[in-house]
N, CA, C and O of each residue as an XYZ file, in Angstrom:
700
protein
N       0.835     -1.170      0.000
C       0.000      0.000      0.000
C       0.880      1.234      0.000
O       2.103      1.144      0.116
N       0.258      2.361     -0.128
C       1.011      3.595     -0.266
C       1.846      3.898      0.966
O       2.932      4.464      0.843
N       1.371      3.540      2.141
C       2.153      3.755      3.357
C       1.760      2.712      4.381
O       0.871      1.895      4.141
N       2.424      2.742      5.518
C       2.133      1.735      6.534
C       1.472      2.351      7.762
O       1.577      1.802      8.859
N       0.801      3.470      7.593
C       0.127      4.097      8.730
C      -0.911      3.147      9.294
O      -1.516      2.377      8.547
N      -1.120      3.189     10.565
C      -2.087      2.289     11.189
C      -3.267      3.021     11.794
O      -4.191      2.377     12.289
N      -3.268      4.323     11.773
C      -4.421      5.028     12.315
C      -4.852      6.148     11.376
O      -4.115      6.550     10.475
N      -6.058      6.639     11.612
C      -6.663      7.638     10.746
C      -6.031      9.014     10.948
O      -6.288      9.930     10.166
N      -5.208      9.172     11.986
C      -4.554     10.448     12.250
C      -3.518     10.768     11.166
O      -3.099     11.916     11.019
N      -3.120      9.770     10.430
C      -2.171      9.966      9.333
C      -2.841     10.841      8.277
O      -4.060     11.016      8.302
N      -2.060     11.390      7.353
C      -2.674     12.201      6.301
C      -3.785     11.420      5.598
O      -3.660     10.222      5.344
N      -4.852     12.114      5.298
C      -5.992     11.462      4.651
C      -5.607     11.033      3.242
O      -4.860     11.720      2.546
N      -6.129      9.892      2.843
C      -5.869      9.427      1.492
C      -7.044      9.796      0.600
O      -8.167      9.959      1.079
N      -6.792      9.924     -0.670
C      -7.859     10.159     -1.635
C      -8.389      8.794     -2.041
O      -7.743      8.081     -2.809
N      -9.542      8.427     -1.540
C     -10.089      7.099     -1.802
C     -10.582      6.947     -3.237
O     -10.953      5.849     -3.653
N     -10.589      8.031     -3.988
C     -11.004      7.955     -5.384
C      -9.820      7.762     -6.326
O      -9.993      7.696     -7.543
N      -8.626      7.674     -5.765
C      -7.411      7.461     -6.560
C      -6.758      6.150     -6.135
O      -6.867      5.756     -4.974
N      -6.077      5.464     -7.065
C      -5.364      4.232     -6.688
C      -4.311      4.510     -5.614
O      -3.805      5.627     -5.501
N      -3.992      3.491     -4.836
C      -3.002      3.628     -3.777
C      -1.576      3.645     -4.323
O      -0.654      4.098     -3.644
N      -1.397      3.156     -5.538
C      -0.065      3.080     -6.138
C       0.006      3.969     -7.372
O      -1.005      4.247     -8.017
N       1.207      4.401     -7.683
C       1.468      5.276     -8.823
C       1.137      4.546    -10.127
O       1.794      3.568    -10.483
N       0.119      5.027    -10.830
C      -0.324      4.375    -12.050
C       0.525      4.729    -13.268
O       0.265      4.243    -14.369
N       1.525      5.564    -13.079
C       2.441      5.898    -14.168
C       3.527      4.843    -14.324
O       4.254      4.844    -15.318
N       3.645      3.933    -13.343
C       4.667      2.890    -13.415
C       4.007      1.529    -13.616
O       2.876      1.299    -13.189
N       4.733      0.644    -14.270
C       4.214     -0.707    -14.482
C       3.954     -1.395    -13.146
O       2.906     -2.012    -12.955
N       4.905     -1.290    -12.225
C       4.763     -1.944    -10.930
C       3.551     -1.407    -10.162
O       2.831     -2.172     -9.521
N       3.330     -0.103    -10.227
C       2.157      0.484     -9.568
C       0.858     -0.031    -10.161
O      -0.082     -0.351     -9.434
N       0.807     -0.108    -11.487
C      -0.398     -0.630    -12.150
C      -0.596     -2.108    -11.835
O      -1.726     -2.554    -11.637
N       0.500     -2.873    -11.788
C       0.414     -4.298    -11.488
C      -0.093     -4.520    -10.059
O      -0.974     -5.350     -9.831
N       0.464     -3.781     -9.106
C       0.013     -3.906     -7.712
C      -1.474     -3.570     -7.596
O      -2.224     -4.272     -6.918
N      -1.891     -2.497     -8.258
C      -3.299     -2.103     -8.207
C      -4.187     -3.189     -8.814
O      -5.231     -3.525     -8.256
N      -3.770     -3.733     -9.953
C      -4.548     -4.789    -10.608
C      -4.727     -5.989     -9.685
O      -5.848     -6.460     -9.491
N      -3.619     -6.492     -9.110
C      -3.715     -7.660     -8.239
C      -4.508     -7.355     -6.971
O      -5.202     -8.224     -6.444
N      -4.406     -6.140     -6.492
C      -5.135     -5.739     -5.282
C      -6.635     -5.732     -5.551
O      -7.406     -6.246     -4.741
N      -7.058     -5.164     -6.663
C      -8.483     -5.054     -6.978
C      -9.077     -6.393     -7.398
O     -10.253     -6.652     -7.141
N      -8.282     -7.245     -8.040
C      -8.810     -8.523     -8.523
C      -8.538     -9.678     -7.566
O      -8.570    -10.839     -7.975
N      -8.276     -9.382     -6.322
C      -8.015    -10.409     -5.310
C      -9.219    -11.357     -5.227
O     -10.328    -10.935     -4.899
N      -8.991    -12.627     -5.526
C     -10.075    -13.611     -5.559
C     -10.770    -13.788     -4.220
O     -11.913    -14.244     -4.180
N     -10.115    -13.441     -3.133
C     -10.720    -13.628     -1.803
C     -11.924    -12.725     -1.583
O     -12.743    -12.999     -0.706
N     -12.048    -11.660     -2.357
C     -13.196    -10.759     -2.178
C     -14.495    -11.382     -2.663
O     -15.575    -10.879     -2.353
N     -14.405    -12.475     -3.421
C     -15.612    -13.138     -3.928
C     -16.467    -13.687     -2.785
O     -17.693    -13.712     -2.892
N     -15.842    -14.120     -1.708
C     -16.587    -14.749     -0.619
C     -17.032    -13.761      0.457
O     -17.638    -14.164      1.450
N     -16.743    -12.491      0.276
C     -17.165    -11.483      1.252
C     -18.677    -11.284      1.114
O     -19.170    -11.090      0.003
N     -19.410    -11.328      2.211
C     -20.869    -11.170      2.142
C     -21.269     -9.797      1.575
O     -20.581     -8.799      1.785
N     -22.384     -9.775      0.860
C     -22.879     -8.543      0.248
C     -23.087     -7.454      1.299
O     -22.818     -6.281      1.040
N     -23.559     -7.835      2.472
C     -23.760     -6.871      3.561
C     -22.462     -6.123      3.859
O     -22.466     -4.906      4.042
N     -21.353     -6.862      3.906
C     -20.055     -6.248      4.205
C     -19.610     -5.331      3.062
O     -18.938     -4.328      3.299
N     -19.978     -5.666      1.846
C     -19.653     -4.818      0.687
C     -20.358     -3.468      0.837
O     -19.754     -2.418      0.620
N     -21.637     -3.505      1.208
C     -22.383     -2.261      1.385
C     -21.872     -1.470      2.592
O     -21.885     -0.239      2.579
N     -21.427     -2.168      3.621
C     -20.830     -1.471      4.770
C     -19.534     -0.770      4.354
O     -19.255      0.340      4.807
N     -18.750     -1.412      3.499
C     -17.513     -0.795      2.999
C     -17.840      0.446      2.169
O     -17.164      1.469      2.277
N     -18.875      0.348      1.347
C     -19.306      1.494      0.536
C     -19.739      2.655      1.436
O     -19.394      3.811      1.194
N     -20.489      2.325      2.461
C     -20.958      3.352      3.400
C     -19.783      4.006      4.142
O     -19.767      5.223      4.323
N     -18.813      3.208      4.565
C     -17.637      3.742      5.249
C     -16.878      4.700      4.329
O     -16.441      5.763      4.770
N     -16.718      4.335      3.065
C     -16.019      5.216      2.127
C     -16.776      6.522      1.907
O     -16.168      7.588      1.809
N     -18.098      6.440      1.829
C     -18.901      7.658      1.669
C     -18.736      8.571      2.882
O     -18.613      9.787      2.737
N     -18.735      7.983      4.073
C     -18.530      8.771      5.293
C     -17.120      9.359      5.319
O     -16.928     10.510      5.711
N     -16.135      8.560      4.899
C     -14.741      9.017      4.887
C     -14.573     10.195      3.923
O     -13.893     11.170      4.247
N     -15.186     10.107      2.748
C     -15.126     11.211      1.778
C     -15.682     12.501      2.371
O     -15.168     13.591      2.121
N     -16.740     12.353      3.159
C     -17.397     13.515      3.769
C     -16.707     13.951      5.059
O     -17.065     14.979      5.633
N     -15.717     13.178      5.523
C     -15.022     13.503      6.769
C     -15.800     13.106      8.001
O     -15.546     13.628      9.087
N     -16.757     12.181      7.854
C     -17.621     11.768      8.966
C     -17.445     10.295      9.342
O     -18.383      9.666      9.832
N     -16.251      9.743      9.117
C     -16.039      8.336      9.443
C     -16.092      8.149     10.959
O     -15.824      9.087     11.710
N     -16.438      6.940     11.410
C     -16.498      6.677     12.851
C     -15.140      6.912     13.513
O     -14.088      6.643     12.931
N     -15.192      7.412     14.728
C     -13.950      7.657     15.468
C     -13.201      6.338     15.667
O     -13.802      5.306     15.966
N     -11.894      6.390     15.498
C     -11.076      5.198     15.660
C     -10.911      4.380     14.392
O     -10.270      3.330     14.416
N     -11.476      4.842     13.285
C     -11.313      4.133     12.020
C      -9.843      4.175     11.612
O      -9.217      5.235     11.636
N      -9.304      3.033     11.243
C      -7.885      2.966     10.917
C      -7.638      3.082      9.414
O      -8.539      2.906      8.594
N      -6.400      3.381      9.092
C      -5.961      3.442      7.689
C      -6.211      2.092      7.026
O      -6.669      2.023      5.885
N      -5.907      1.033      7.747
C      -6.086     -0.323      7.221
C      -7.557     -0.594      6.895
O      -7.863     -1.207      5.872
N      -8.458     -0.143      7.753
C      -9.894     -0.339      7.509
C     -10.360      0.441      6.284
O     -11.168     -0.055      5.498
N      -9.851      1.660      6.122
C     -10.208      2.473      4.952
C      -9.701      1.796      3.679
O     -10.421      1.714      2.684
N      -8.466      1.316      3.717
C      -7.894      0.644      2.541
C      -8.655     -0.633      2.200
O      -8.879     -0.923      1.025
N      -9.053     -1.395      3.211
C      -9.812     -2.619      2.950
C     -11.203     -2.286      2.400
O     -11.690     -2.959      1.492
N     -11.829     -1.262      2.944
C     -13.138     -0.834      2.428
C     -13.003     -0.393      0.972
O     -13.857     -0.696      0.139
N     -11.924      0.324      0.676
C     -11.655      0.761     -0.698
C     -11.478     -0.447     -1.613
O     -11.986     -0.465     -2.735
N     -10.758     -1.451     -1.128
C     -10.530     -2.675     -1.917
C     -11.854     -3.385     -2.194
O     -12.123     -3.770     -3.332
N     -12.673     -3.560     -1.173
C     -13.968     -4.219     -1.357
C     -14.848     -3.432     -2.326
O     -15.505     -4.003     -3.197
N     -14.847     -2.127     -2.158
C     -15.667     -1.276     -3.021
C     -15.209     -1.379     -4.473
O     -16.022     -1.602     -5.370
N     -13.919     -1.218     -4.700
C     -13.404     -1.213     -6.071
C     -13.487     -2.584     -6.726
O     -13.600     -2.677     -7.948
N     -13.433     -3.642     -5.940
C     -13.519     -4.976     -6.524
C     -14.960     -5.414     -6.738
O     -15.205     -6.428     -7.392
N     -15.919     -4.665     -6.197
C     -17.312     -5.098     -6.255
C     -18.236     -4.204     -7.069
O     -19.256     -4.675     -7.574
N     -17.908     -2.952     -7.206
C     -18.775     -2.022     -7.899
C     -18.120     -1.580     -9.201
O     -16.989     -1.094     -9.212
N     -18.847     -1.759    -10.289
C     -18.326     -1.335    -11.589
C     -18.296      0.187    -11.622
O     -19.250      0.821    -11.171
N     -17.223      0.800    -12.146
C     -17.107      2.253    -12.114
C     -18.207      2.989    -12.869
O     -18.514      4.135    -12.539
N     -18.806      2.354    -13.875
C     -19.888      3.011    -14.608
C     -21.228      2.884    -13.904
O     -22.148      3.654    -14.179
N     -21.348      1.917    -12.994
C     -22.611      1.651    -12.314
C     -22.353      1.518    -10.823
O     -22.505      0.429    -10.270
N     -21.967      2.597    -10.161
C     -21.530      2.531     -8.763
C     -22.605      2.041     -7.806
O     -22.286      1.597     -6.703
N     -23.870      2.112     -8.203
C     -24.938      1.790     -7.264
C     -25.141      0.327     -6.959
O     -25.610     -0.003     -5.870
N     -24.807     -0.565     -7.873
C     -25.079     -1.976     -7.640
C     -23.810     -2.798     -7.764
O     -23.027     -2.598     -8.693
N     -23.601     -3.714     -6.843
C     -22.388     -4.519     -6.932
C     -22.448     -5.491     -8.097
O     -23.486     -6.097     -8.363
N     -21.340     -5.630     -8.777
C     -21.220     -6.567     -9.894
C     -20.625     -7.867     -9.364
O     -19.578     -8.315     -9.832
N     -21.287     -8.462     -8.400
C     -20.752     -9.667     -7.768
C     -21.684    -10.829     -8.082
O     -22.590    -11.128     -7.304
N     -21.472    -11.470     -9.195
C     -22.289    -12.610     -9.560
C     -21.459    -13.588    -10.348
O     -20.231    -13.505    -10.334
N     -22.094    -14.509    -11.032
C     -21.377    -15.603    -11.692
C     -20.298    -15.130    -12.638
O     -19.328    -15.857    -12.852
N     -20.419    -13.945    -13.216
C     -19.410    -13.476    -14.149
C     -18.087    -13.167    -13.458
O     -17.047    -13.135    -14.115
N     -18.105    -12.941    -12.158
C     -16.865    -12.649    -11.438
C     -15.966    -13.866    -11.309
O     -14.752    -13.718    -11.163
N     -16.525    -15.054    -11.360
C     -15.713    -16.239    -11.163
C     -15.401    -16.971    -12.464
O     -14.714    -17.993    -12.446
N     -15.895    -16.467    -13.589
C     -15.568    -17.043    -14.887
C     -14.581    -16.114    -15.554
O     -14.949    -15.011    -15.958
N     -13.315    -16.543    -15.680
C     -12.293    -15.669    -16.250
C     -12.705    -15.141    -17.619
O     -13.146    -15.896    -18.486
N     -12.555    -13.851    -17.795
C     -12.848    -13.242    -19.084
C     -14.289    -12.815    -19.257
O     -14.569    -11.927    -20.062
N     -15.213    -13.420    -18.528
C     -16.622    -13.114    -18.747
C     -16.961    -11.682    -18.362
O     -17.691    -11.007    -19.087
N     -16.444    -11.209    -17.234
C     -16.764     -9.860    -16.781
C     -16.196     -8.822    -17.731
O     -16.884     -7.872    -18.102
N     -14.963     -8.998    -18.118
C     -14.319     -8.025    -18.988
C     -14.906     -7.991    -20.376
O     -14.876     -6.950    -21.033
N     -15.439     -9.105    -20.837
C     -15.975     -9.169    -22.181
C     -17.456     -8.857    -22.240
O     -18.003     -8.676    -23.328
N     -18.116     -8.790    -21.099
C     -19.541     -8.502    -21.090
C     -19.764     -7.001    -21.013
O     -19.022     -6.289    -20.336
N     -20.774     -6.532    -21.699
C     -21.133     -5.128    -21.623
C     -22.187     -5.025    -20.543
O     -23.226     -5.678    -20.635
N     -21.945     -4.224    -19.524
C     -22.769     -4.280    -18.318
C     -24.119     -3.593    -18.429
O     -24.924     -3.669    -17.501
N     -24.382     -2.929    -19.538
C     -25.709     -2.355    -19.684
C     -26.640     -3.350    -20.373
O     -27.820     -3.059    -20.566
N     -26.124     -4.512    -20.744
C     -26.911     -5.564    -21.366
C     -26.856     -6.806    -20.490
O     -25.791     -7.192    -20.008
N     -27.999     -7.421    -20.289
C     -28.049     -8.619    -19.456
C     -27.461     -9.801    -20.226
O     -27.789    -10.013    -21.393
N     -26.602    -10.560    -19.573
C     -26.010    -11.756    -20.160
C     -26.573    -12.951    -19.404
O     -26.449    -13.030    -18.182
N     -27.187    -13.873    -20.121
C     -27.818    -15.019    -19.485
C     -26.787    -16.105    -19.174
O     -25.679    -16.106    -19.712
N     -27.175    -17.014    -18.306
C     -26.319    -18.152    -17.971
C     -26.066    -18.998    -19.215
O     -24.968    -19.525    -19.388
N     -27.064    -19.133    -20.079
C     -26.897    -19.897    -21.315
C     -25.846    -19.248    -22.221
O     -25.030    -19.948    -22.821
N     -25.863    -17.906    -22.322
C     -24.863    -17.214    -23.139
C     -23.458    -17.407    -22.560
O     -22.504    -17.647    -23.300
N     -23.339    -17.304    -21.252
C     -22.034    -17.481    -20.605
C     -21.541    -18.906    -20.811
O     -20.373    -19.122    -21.132
N     -22.427    -19.873    -20.627
C     -22.048    -21.271    -20.806
C     -21.625    -21.538    -22.245
O     -20.608    -22.190    -22.483
N     -22.397    -21.040    -23.199
C     -22.061    -21.235    -24.616
C     -20.714    -20.593    -24.944
O     -19.893    -21.193    -25.638
N     -20.487    -19.389    -24.456
C     -19.224    -18.699    -24.713
C     -18.060    -19.449    -24.073
O     -17.000    -19.591    -24.683
N     -18.255    -19.926    -22.852
C     -17.198    -20.656    -22.144
C     -16.849    -21.960    -22.857
O     -15.679    -22.247    -23.109
N     -17.871    -22.741    -23.178
C     -17.641    -24.031    -23.843
C     -17.019    -23.808    -25.223
O     -16.085    -24.514    -25.604
N     -17.525    -22.846    -25.960
C     -16.994    -22.568    -27.297
C     -15.554    -22.094    -27.245
O     -14.712    -22.576    -28.002
N     -15.266    -21.158    -26.363
C     -13.905    -20.620    -26.264
C     -12.925    -21.684    -25.766
O     -11.808    -21.783    -26.273
N     -13.338    -22.474    -24.783
C     -12.473    -23.526    -24.267
C     -12.203    -24.585    -25.332
O     -11.066    -25.024    -25.506
N     -13.244    -24.988    -26.035
C     -13.078    -25.965    -27.113
C     -12.154    -25.429    -28.193
O     -11.275    -26.142    -28.679
N     -12.353    -24.183    -28.563
C     -11.510    -23.554    -29.575
C     -10.046    -23.533    -29.128
O      -9.148    -23.827    -29.917
N      -9.812    -23.187    -27.869
C      -8.444    -23.130    -27.355
C      -7.786    -24.503    -27.370
O      -6.627    -24.632    -27.766
N      -8.509    -25.517    -26.945
C      -7.954    -26.868    -26.904
C      -7.663    -27.372    -28.317
O      -6.581    -27.898    -28.579
N      -8.621    -27.213    -29.223
C      -8.429    -27.664    -30.600
C      -7.257    -26.924    -31.249
O      -6.432    -27.531    -31.931
N      -7.193    -25.618    -31.030
C      -6.094    -24.833    -31.594
C      -4.753    -25.269    -31.017
O      -3.784    -25.430    -31.760
N      -4.686    -25.460    -29.703
C      -3.427    -25.856    -29.063
C      -2.958    -27.221    -29.561
O      -1.795    -27.384    -29.928
N      -3.855    -28.193    -29.573
C      -3.481    -29.539    -30.013
C      -3.099    -29.525    -31.495
O      -2.104    -30.128    -31.899
N      -3.901    -28.831    -32.290
C      -3.624    -28.765    -33.725
C      -2.305    -28.091    -34.041
O      -1.517    -28.608    -34.833
N      -2.058    -26.955    -33.436
C      -0.800    -26.251    -33.697
C       0.400    -27.021    -33.150
O       1.462    -27.045    -33.773
N       0.231    -27.646    -31.991
C       1.339    -28.415    -31.413
C       1.740    -29.543    -32.360
O       2.925    -29.756    -32.617
N       0.756    -30.257    -32.871
C       1.054    -31.348    -33.820
C       1.633    -30.814    -35.120
O       2.576    -31.381    -35.671
N       1.063    -29.728    -35.600
C       1.534    -29.154    -36.862
C       2.974    -28.655    -36.748
O       3.793    -28.886    -37.637
N       3.270    -27.968    -35.643
C       4.601    -27.375    -35.482
C       5.658    -28.359    -34.970
O       6.854    -28.076    -35.044
N       5.224    -29.507    -34.454
C       6.166    -30.465    -33.865
C       7.279    -30.858    -34.832
O       8.430    -31.006    -34.423
N       6.948    -31.027    -36.094
C       7.946    -31.468    -37.068
C       8.390    -30.345    -38.007
O       9.299    -30.523    -38.818
N       7.736    -29.186    -37.885
C       8.008    -28.135    -38.851
C       8.665    -26.888    -38.275
O       9.123    -26.028    -39.026
N       8.714    -26.783    -36.970
C       9.211    -25.527    -36.388
C      10.152    -25.802    -35.221
O      10.188    -26.897    -34.660
N      10.906    -24.774    -34.881
C      11.846    -24.880    -33.766
C      11.102    -24.885    -32.434
O       9.959    -24.435    -32.361
N      11.751    -25.397    -31.370
C      11.120    -25.376    -30.045
C      10.755    -23.954    -29.594
O       9.774    -23.761    -28.877
N      11.540    -22.974    -30.013
C      11.233    -21.596    -29.651
C       9.883    -21.162    -30.224
O       9.071    -20.561    -29.520
N       9.646    -21.464    -31.488
C       8.374    -21.107    -32.119
C       7.215    -21.880    -31.500
O       6.103    -21.363    -31.394
N       7.479    -23.123    -31.090
C       6.432    -23.943    -30.487
C       5.962    -23.380    -29.142
O       4.858    -23.684    -28.690
N       6.785    -22.578    -28.521
C       6.402    -21.968    -27.237
C       5.271    -20.960    -27.387
O       4.654    -20.574    -26.394
N       4.996    -20.534    -28.596
C       3.931    -19.566    -28.830
C       2.566    -20.226    -29.016
O       1.568    -19.528    -29.192
N       2.505    -21.547    -28.980
C       1.238    -22.257    -29.156
C       0.188    -21.817    -28.126
O      -0.950    -21.566    -28.523
N       0.505    -21.708    -26.823
C      -0.518    -21.254    -25.868
C      -1.042    -19.849    -26.196
O      -2.237    -19.586    -26.057
N      -0.167    -18.963    -26.623
C      -0.593    -17.611    -26.998
C      -1.587    -17.672    -28.156
O      -2.614    -16.994    -28.132
N      -1.287    -18.469    -29.149
C      -2.169    -18.612    -30.307
C      -3.513    -19.208    -29.878
O      -4.565    -18.778    -30.351
N      -3.474    -20.192    -28.988
C      -4.706    -20.831    -28.509
C      -5.582    -19.856    -27.726
O      -6.798    -19.823    -27.910
N      -4.968    -19.072    -26.863
C      -5.734    -18.084    -26.088
C      -6.295    -17.001    -27.011
O      -7.427    -16.552    -26.830
N      -5.516    -16.592    -27.981
C      -5.994    -15.588    -28.941
C      -7.193    -16.117    -29.715
O      -8.170    -15.398    -29.925
N      -7.118    -17.369    -30.137
C      -8.241    -17.978    -30.858
C      -9.479    -18.054    -29.959
O     -10.595    -17.798    -30.411
N      -9.279    -18.402    -28.696
C     -10.404    -18.470    -27.758
C     -11.060    -17.104    -27.590
O     -12.286    -17.012    -27.515
N     -10.263    -16.053    -27.533
C     -10.823    -14.698    -27.411
C     -11.582    -14.284    -28.653
O     -12.593    -13.587    -28.561
N     -11.106    -14.705    -29.814
C     -11.812    -14.399    -31.067
C     -13.214    -15.010    -31.038
O     -14.152    -14.437    -31.593
N     -13.360    -16.157    -30.401
C     -14.664    -16.807    -30.277
C     -15.457    -16.209    -29.114
O     -16.648    -15.932    -29.253
N     -14.805    -16.010    -27.976
C     -15.487    -15.591    -26.747
C     -16.074    -14.183    -26.829
O     -17.222    -13.975    -26.436
N     -15.321    -13.232    -27.323
C     -15.776    -11.835    -27.306
C     -17.066    -11.637    -28.096
O     -18.002    -11.037    -27.567
N     -17.158    -12.112    -29.336
C     -18.445    -11.933    -30.045
C     -19.615    -12.631    -29.351
O     -20.728    -12.107    -29.333
N     -19.365    -13.808    -28.784
C     -20.454    -14.504    -28.096
C     -20.924    -13.748    -26.859
O     -22.121    -13.702    -26.577
N     -19.983    -13.152    -26.115
C     -20.359    -12.404    -24.912
C     -21.028    -11.072    -25.261
O     -21.818    -10.552    -24.473
N     -20.722    -10.527    -26.422
C     -21.265     -9.222    -26.806
C     -22.384     -9.308    -27.825
O     -22.796     -8.284    -28.370
N     -22.885    -10.503    -28.095
C     -23.906    -10.653    -29.132
C     -25.193     -9.898    -28.819
O     -25.882     -9.451    -29.736
N     -25.524     -9.751    -27.546
C     -26.757     -9.036    -27.208
C     -26.679     -7.570    -27.613
O     -27.709     -6.954    -27.886
N     -25.486     -7.003    -27.655
C     -25.343     -5.605    -28.077
C     -25.667     -5.448    -29.562
O     -26.295     -4.466    -29.959
N     -25.243     -6.408    -30.383
C     -25.501     -6.302    -31.810
C     -26.981     -6.499    -32.114
O     -27.494     -5.948    -33.088
N     -27.666     -7.277    -31.288
C     -29.097     -7.472    -31.490
C     -29.901     -6.239    -31.072
O     -30.962     -5.971    -31.635
N     -29.398     -5.484    -30.082
C     -30.109     -4.312    -29.572
C     -29.909     -3.079    -30.425
O     -30.738     -2.170    -30.393
N     -28.804     -3.023    -31.204
C     -28.538     -1.800    -31.947
C     -29.086     -1.822    -33.334
O     -28.933     -0.850    -34.074
């Protein structure tokens, strides 16, 4: 975190800004891992709303007496990992949070059904496996080991080519 203060008497932090310098790769990486911490998935919704309320009070300078820097930072983490920046009012904590790629590829103003997510997941996974096995066999006798190391990259790229249109298909139907 930005500092190791343990009490609120320390200089106030801007809870609307990342804790790390976003101009550096390391700062962006720390922020990414902090916000995408998988452990926040099991935090009860009630606690998420309490974190949101604490941050609102902190912004207004009305936080409860004795609130620590650590508590503010944890509330910030819960808030940022649970509420989409375009839709601050409702937590985006549902099945899309635990399916890699689904949240980032879904447009949040359009509802994505479980059937769409399942179809996209199965299609993208199948595409990745078929691409990986096919390229591995194809390149085994035709390319150097160095070139063969790019097979996973090609497989993931192919999966994204399939996954993104499937996750965003509702947008094309609405426009």
